[in-house]
C-alpha positions in Angstrom: 16.0 -9.2 6.0 16.3 -9.3 9.8 13.4 -9.3 12.2 13.4 -5.6 12.6 13.2 -5.0 8.9 10.3 -7.5 8.7 8.4 -5.7 11.5 8.9 -2.3 9.8 7.8 -3.8 6.5 4.6 -5.2 8.0 3.9 -1.9 9.9 4.3 0.1 6.7 2.0 -2.3 4.9 -0.6 -2.1 7.7 -0.4 1.7 7.7 -0.6 2.0 3.9 -3.5 -0.5 3.7 -5.4 1.4 6.4 -4.9 4.8 4.8 -5.9 3.4 1.4 -9.0 1.8 2.9 -10.0 5.1 4.5 -9.5 7.0 1.2 -11.4 4.5 -1.0 -14.0 2.9 1.2 -14.1 5.0 4.3 -13.0 2.2 6.6 -10.1 -0.2 7.1 -10.0 -3.9 6.4 -8.8 -5.2 9.8 -5.1 -5.7 10.7 -4.4 -8.6 8.3 -6.4 -7.2 5.5 -4.6 -3.8 5.8 -1.3 -5.6 5.8 -2.1 -7.6 2.7 -3.5 -4.6 0.8 -0.5 -2.5 1.9 2.1 -5.1 0.9 0.5 -5.7 -2.5 0.1 -1.9 -2.8 3.8 -1.4 -2.0 4.8 -3.7 -4.8 2.4 -2.0 -7.2 3.4 1.4 -6.1 7.1 0.6 -6.5 6.5 -0.6 -10.1 4.4 2.5 -10.9 7.0 4.9 -9.5 9.8 3.2 -11.4 7.8 3.4 -14.7 7.1 7.0 -14.1 10.7 7.7 -13.2 9.9 8.8 -9.7 11.8 7.9 -6.5 10.6 8.1 -3.0 13.3 7.5 -0.4 13.3 7.0 3.3 10.5 5.8 5.6 8.1 8.5 4.5 8.8 7.8 0.9 8.1 4.1 1.5 4.8 4.8 3.2 3.8 7.2 0.3 4.8 4.6 -2.3 2.9 1.8 -0.6 -0.2 4.0 0.0 -0.4 5.2 -3.6 -0.1 1.6 -4.8 -2.7 0.4 -2.3 -5.1 3.2 -3.4 -4.7 2.2 -7.0 -5.1 -1.5 -6.1 -8.4 -0.8 -4.3 -9.7 1.4 -7.1 -9.0 -1.4 -9.6 -10.7 -3.9 -7.3 -13.8 -1.6 -7.0 -13.9 -1.2 -10.8 -13.8 -5.0 -11.3 -16.5 -5.6 -8.7 -18.9 -3.1 -10.4 -18.6 -5.0 -13.7 
């Protein structure tokens, strides 16, 4: 992965984490928190989409996959925190 790919990856992670934070908690988690949530969400979303037989391609597809995964991640974290 070259530097441009890394920057795009981090930006997608930050955007996905921010969107997920807005959807689940009504706020973001700061730049680093958004990136972490978005990257973990991207991995989770990728696994979920493959299991379901879905494919999201292109930049918009990557953002959607990462955002869906980040939303699921935050929802699971909220469920665990309530227990």
